[in-house]
N, C-alpha and C positions, 0 to 999 in steps of 0.2 A: 766422706772426702772433709777437708781441715774448709772452713768458709772463709781464713783467712789468707787462704790463697787467689781464692779471686780481689781482693783490697787493692786498690792501687798500691804500687811500690812509697809513693813519695807517704798515700794520708796512711797510710801506718806506721815511717820513719814518723810523721807529722804528733798519731797517737803515742806512741810506748812514748818518744824524748819531749812530750805534753808529760806523761804521770810521770815521769821521771825525774823531771825538775821541781815539782811541784813537790815530791815527796823529798826529795832530798834537801829540796828549800827551808822547807819546815824542818825534817830532822838538823838539820846543819846549822841551824838556829835556835833551835829550840835544846841542841845539846851543848853551843855555847854562854849559851845566856845562864844554862845549867853548872858548868865548868867557870865561869865568870862571879856567879851566882850575885846578878846584875845586868838587867836589861837594857842598860844606859852605858855600860863598857861595851855591850855586844855591839851595840852600834854605834862608838867609836869605834869598834876593828873591824868592822865592816862596810859602813856606806859613809863614812866620817873621810874625810882628808884623801878623795877624789879616789877611798880602799871597793867604793860601790862598784864601778868599771871591773876591775880586774875578779873582784867577789861574780859580777854575775855573768864575764864571759868565758869564768871556768866552770860554773857551772851549764853554761847555754851549751859549752864542749863536752862536756860531759854527756849531758842530754843528746846531741844531736849524734855524737857515737856509740851510745847503746838506743840509741832508736835503729842507730841505720844496723846495726849488728843482729838486734831481734827482730826486723823487717827484716833482712837477708834471711836468718835460719825459718821464720814463719812461711816465710813466701817460698823458697828454692831449699831450703833443708829437709825441713821435715814434712812426711810423709801424709 
């Protein structure tokens, strides 16, 4: 039997969302540095002038959606 079925639903959501958030943050930041060829340009693009709030909100919403989907899949669908 799947051991994830015994875990509480919101613990699974938090686990999947946290892992997804960290991976997407690293990948998106890295790709931005490679695209702009500069760390300072990436900082201006994502973190200055109030852009950090939009950036983190977008990442959090994506992570929560992914966490809910994956937790629902492992908890209720996968046999």
